[in-house]
C-alpha positions in Angstrom: 9.9 9.7 -1.3 11.8 9.2 1.9 15.1 8.1 0.5 18.5 8.1 2.2 21.6 9.6 0.6 24.5 7.3 -0.3 26.7 8.7 2.4 23.9 8.2 5.0 23.5 4.6 3.9 27.2 3.9 4.3 27.2 5.4 7.8 24.1 3.5 8.9 25.7 0.2 7.8 28.1 0.6 10.7 25.1 0.0 13.0 24.1 -3.1 11.0 27.6 -4.4 11.3 27.8 -3.7 15.0 24.5 -5.7 15.7 25.6 -8.5 13.3 28.8 -8.8 15.3 26.8 -8.9 18.6 28.2 -5.7 20.1 26.8 -4.8 23.5 24.0 -2.3 23.8 26.4 0.4 25.1 28.7 -0.2 22.1 25.8 0.0 19.6 24.6 3.1 21.3 28.0 4.7 20.9 28.0 3.9 17.2 24.6 5.5 16.9 25.8 8.6 18.8 28.9 8.9 16.7 27.1 9.0 13.3 24.2 11.3 14.2 25.9 14.3 12.6 26.1 12.4 9.3 22.3 12.2 9.0 19.7 14.7 7.9 17.5 13.0 10.5 20.1 12.5 13.3 17.7 10.5 15.6 17.0 7.9 12.9 20.2 6.2 14.0 18.3 5.1 17.1 15.2 4.0 15.1 17.3 2.0 12.7 19.2 0.3 15.6 15.9 -0.4 17.4 14.4 -2.2 14.4 17.5 -4.3 13.9 17.8 -5.1 17.6 14.1 -6.2 17.6 14.8 -8.2 14.5 17.7 -10.0 16.2 15.6 -11.0 19.2 17.0 -8.3 21.5 13.6 -6.8 22.3 14.5 -5.2 25.7 17.4 -3.4 24.1 15.2 -2.4 21.1 12.7 -0.8 23.5 15.5 1.3 25.1 16.7 2.3 21.6 13.3 3.4 20.4 12.9 5.4 23.7 15.6 7.7 22.4 13.5 8.8 19.5 9.9 9.0 20.9 9.2 12.2 18.9 9.2 10.0 15.8 5.7 8.7 15.3 6.4 5.1 14.2 9.4 4.6 16.6 7.0 5.6 19.4 4.4 3.1 18.3 6.9 0.3 18.0 8.3 1.2 21.5 4.8 0.9 23.0 4.0 -2.2 20.9 7.1 -4.1 22.1 6.3 -3.2 25.7 2.8 -4.5 25.4 3.3 -7.5 23.2 6.7 -8.5 24.4 7.9 -9.7 21.1 8.6 -8.4 17.6 5.9 -10.5 15.9 2.7 -9.9 14.0 -0.3 -10.1 16.3 -2.5 -11.4 13.5 -2.7 -12.0 9.8 -3.3 -8.7 8.1 -6.9 -8.3 7.0 -8.1 -11.5 8.7 -10.8 -9.1 9.8 -11.9 -6.1 7.6 -12.6 -3.9 10.7 -9.0 -2.4 11.1 -9.0 -1.4 7.4 -12.5 0.2 7.7 -11.4 2.2 10.7 -8.4 3.4 8.7 -10.7 4.6 5.8 -12.1 7.2 8.1 -8.7 9.0 8.4 -8.2 12.3 6.7 -5.3 10.8 4.7 -7.4 8.1 3.2 -10.4 10.3 2.6 -8.3 12.9 0.8 -6.7 10.2 -1.3 -10.1 8.6 -2.1 -11.7 12.0 -3.1 -8.7 12.6 -5.4 -8.9 9.1 -6.9 -12.6 9.6 -7.8 -11.8 13.0 -9.3 -8.9 11.6 -11.4 -11.0 8.7 -12.7 -13.6 11.3 -13.7 -11.0 13.2 -15.7 -9.8 10.0 -17.3 -13.2 8.9 -18.4 -13.9 12.4 -19.9 -10.8 12.0 -22.0 -11.4 8.3 -22.8 -15.1 7.7 -23.6 -16.6 4.2 -23.2 -15.8 1.9 -26.1 -19.5 1.3 -26.9 -22.3 3.8 -26.6 -25.8 2.9 -25.2 -24.9 -0.8 -24.6 -23.3 -2.8 -21.8 -20.1 -1.1 -20.6 -17.5 -3.3 -18.7 -15.1 -2.1 -16.0 -12.7 -4.3 -14.1 -11.8 -3.5 -10.5 -8.9 -5.3 -8.8 -9.2 -5.4 -5.1 -12.5 -3.5 -4.7 -12.7 -4.0 -0.9 -16.2 -3.2 0.3 -17.0 -1.4 -3.0 -17.4 2.1 -1.5 -14.7 3.6 -3.8 -16.2 1.8 -6.8 -19.6 3.2 -6.0 -18.3 6.7 -6.0 -16.4 6.6 -9.3 -19.2 4.6 -11.0 -21.8 7.2 -10.0 -19.3 9.9 -11.2 -19.2 8.2 -14.6 -23.0 8.0 -14.8 -23.1 11.7 -14.4 -21.0 12.0 -17.6 -22.4 9.2 -19.8 -26.0 7.8 -20.3 -24.9 4.2 -19.9 -27.7 1.7 -20.2 -26.1 -1.1 -18.3 -22.8 -1.6 -16.5 -20.9 -4.8 -16.0 -18.4 -4.8 -13.1 -15.8 -7.5 -12.8 -14.4 -7.7 -9.3 -11.2 -9.6 -8.6 -10.4 -10.0 -4.9 -9.1 -12.9 -2.8 -11.5 -12.2 0.1 -15.0 -13.7 -0.3 -16.5 -11.4 2.4 -15.2 -8.3 0.6 -16.6 -9.5 -2.7 -20.0 -10.0 -1.1 -19.9 -6.5 0.6 -18.8 -4.9 -2.7 -21.7 -6.5 -4.7 -24.2 -5.5 -2.0 -23.0 -1.8 -2.0 -23.2 -1.7 -5.8 -26.8 -3.0 -5.8 -27.8 -0.5 -3.2 -25.9 2.6 -4.2 -25.2 2.7 -8.0 -27.8 4.6 -10.0 -27.9 2.2 -12.9 -28.5 -1.4 -13.9 -25.4 -3.4 -12.9 -24.2 -6.9 -13.6 -21.5 -8.0 -11.2 -19.0 -10.8 -11.9 -17.0 -11.7 -8.8 -13.8 -13.6 -9.1 -12.3 -14.8 -5.8 -8.6 -14.8 -6.5 -5.5 -12.7 -6.3 -5.0 -11.0 -9.7 -1.6 -12.7 -10.2 -3.1 -16.1 -9.5 -6.2 -16.1 -11.7 -6.6 -19.4 -13.6 -7.5 -20.2 -17.2 -11.2 -20.5 -16.5 -11.3 -17.1 -14.8 -9.3 -15.5 -17.6 -11.8 -16.9 -20.1 -14.6 -15.5 -18.0 -13.1 -12.0 -18.2 -12.3 -12.2 -21.9 -15.9 -13.2 -22.7 -16.9 -9.8 -21.1 -14.7 -7.8 -23.5 -14.3 -5.1 -24.4 -13.2 -3.9 -20.9 -13.2 -0.1 -20.9 -10.5 0.2 -18.2 -9.1 -1.6 -15.2 -8.9 0.1 -11.9 -6.5 -1.0 -9.1 -6.6 1.1 -5.9 -4.0 0.1 -3.3 -4.4 -3.5 -4.5 -1.3 -4.5 -6.5 1.5 -3.9 -4.1 1.1 -7.4 -2.6 3.5 -8.9 -5.1 7.2 -8.3 -5.8 8.5 -6.6 -9.0 9.0 -9.9 -10.8 5.3 -10.7 -10.4 4.1 -7.2 -11.1 5.4 -7.3 -14.7 3.6 -10.5 -15.8 0.5 -9.4 -13.9 0.4 -6.2 -15.9 1.0 -8.1 -19.2 -2.0 -10.3 -18.4 -4.2 -7.3 -17.5 -3.1 -5.7 -20.8 -4.9 -8.5 -22.6 -8.1 -7.5 -20.8 -7.9 -3.8 -21.4 -5.4 -1.3 -22.9 -6.2 1.2 -20.1 -5.2 0.7 -16.5 -5.7 3.2 -13.6 -3.2 2.6 -10.8 -3.7 4.2 -7.4 -0.8 3.4 -5.0 1.5 4.7 -2.3 4.9 6.1 -3.3 7.0 3.9 -0.9 10.2 1.9 -1.3 9.5 -1.6 0.2 10.0 -3.8 -2.8 13.6 -3.9 -3.9 15.6 -3.1 -0.7 16.9 -6.1 1.2 16.1 -7.1 4.7 17.9 -5.0 7.4 19.0 -2.5 4.8 19.0 1.2 5.9 16.9 2.0 2.8 14.1 -0.4 3.7 14.0 0.5 7.4 14.0 4.2 6.7 11.1 3.9 4.3 9.1 1.8 6.7 9.6 4.1 9.7 9.0 7.3 7.9 6.1 6.3 5.6 4.2 4.2 8.2 4.7 7.1 10.6 2.8 9.5 8.3 0.3 6.7 7.6 -0.4 6.2 11.4 -0.7 9.9 12.3 -4.4 10.0 11.2 -5.2 6.8 13.1 -3.7 8.2 16.3 -6.0 11.3 15.9 -9.2 9.5 15.1 -12.2 10.1 17.4 -12.6 6.4 18.2 -12.2 4.3 21.3 -8.7 3.4 22.4 -9.6 -0.3 21.7 -10.5 0.5 18.1 -7.5 2.7 17.6 -5.2 -0.1 18.9 -7.1 -2.7 16.8 -6.5 -0.6 13.7 -2.8 0.2 14.4 -1.7 -3.3 15.6 -3.7 -5.3 13.0 -3.0 -3.2 10.0 0.1 -0.8 9.7 2.1 -2.3 12.5 1.6 -5.9 11.3 2.5 -4.9 7.8 5.6 -3.0 8.9 6.8 -5.9 11.1 6.4 -8.3 8.2 8.3 -6.1 5.9 11.1 -5.6 8.4 11.4 -9.2 9.5 11.1 -11.1 6.3 13.6 -11.8 3.6 12.3 -10.2 0.4 10.7 -13.3 -1.1 8.5 -13.8 2.0 7.0 -10.3 2.4 3.3 -9.7 2.2 3.7 -6.1 0.9 6.0 -4.7 -1.8 5.1 -1.0 -2.0 6.8 0.5 -5.0 8.0 4.1 -5.8 6.5 6.0 -8.7 9.8 5.8 -10.7 9.9 2.1 -10.3 6.3 1.7 -11.3 7.1 3.6 -14.5 9.9 1.1 -15.3 7.6 -1.9 -14.5 4.9 -0.5 -16.7 7.3 0.0 -19.6 8.6 -3.6 -19.3 5.0 -4.8 -19.4 4.3 -2.9 -22.6 2.4 0.0 -21.1 3.2 3.7 -21.4 2.8 5.6 -18.1 1.2 9.0 -18.0 2.4 11.7 -15.6 1.3 10.6 -12.0 -1.2 12.7 -10.1 -0.6 13.1 -6.4 -3.7 12.2 -4.3 -2.0 13.0 -1.0 1.1 15.1 -0.6 3.6 15.1 2.3 6.4 17.7 2.5 5.8 18.7 -1.1 6.1 15.1 -2.5 3.5 12.6 -3.7 2.8 10.3 -0.8 -0.1 8.6 -2.6 -0.9 8.9 -6.4 -2.8 7.8 -9.4 -1.2 7.0 -12.7 -2.8 6.0 -16.0 -1.1 3.2 -18.0 -2.0 2.7 -21.6 
């Protein structure tokens, strides 16, 4: 979703050229004014120019440009951020602390998505019974976070099947999240559970960790909820090929964004960042939390992610959100067949977040 038309891209590239050639602010503004009628979203010309100006160390001019599109949620946030921080830089490493993410999980967007993910996993397991009955059943979860989502779908499964014992394999690069996930499983899952925690990014697991997973076979299914967009396309394919050795069934829950293939400063990339993170931030802005917590969540999660995506050349990004259509291609190249995606959150009639079963 949130794609530009070809003619819009060609028009917006005039702004990119003007900034690359170091036009004055007034000259760039004139370019933006001239091409507004060529865009479905006329004021995006100012947001695009603002992002590029910020990226070219012209922060004061970026603030002035964003001020011309303050009705746009993310442009308004970037405007205020630049005034407060004074520079177009990340204020912290994303997820250095888990608190910003946990604030975000209380937004209606996330809760709607989470509820739909649990429902969709329930439908999947009804159609795909466990490989062994009455014995230990193994599920692998990539990026379980604090384990709250895992607790919900596991308890949903236990309503459907009399599973004697569950084995959960958690793969996550953050030690504190693995500990939190295991604690939540122990407290809240209504069955005997063995937890195997592997502290690693899924694309970086080593031979010993792979052996540990293989010894737990068969793995009923692998779940990955908002956890495999932290690698570019060229790493997603071998990652899926490796996961296919663990299980033939993979449940992918992701955002339908376009932050992988587009190059730095391209209209396509900036448009996707501004529009999608705008929707993403709406719920945070409306949360009944303190202004301190709201700003903590915004600045240390979506804004930091967006700035990294905008500033970095493609190989150096920390996020590579991928569209549904691109995920289908990636799955096919990795040897999976992708079922029809199920929207878990819709915006303007399009899937904003989704689940998709690969098999």
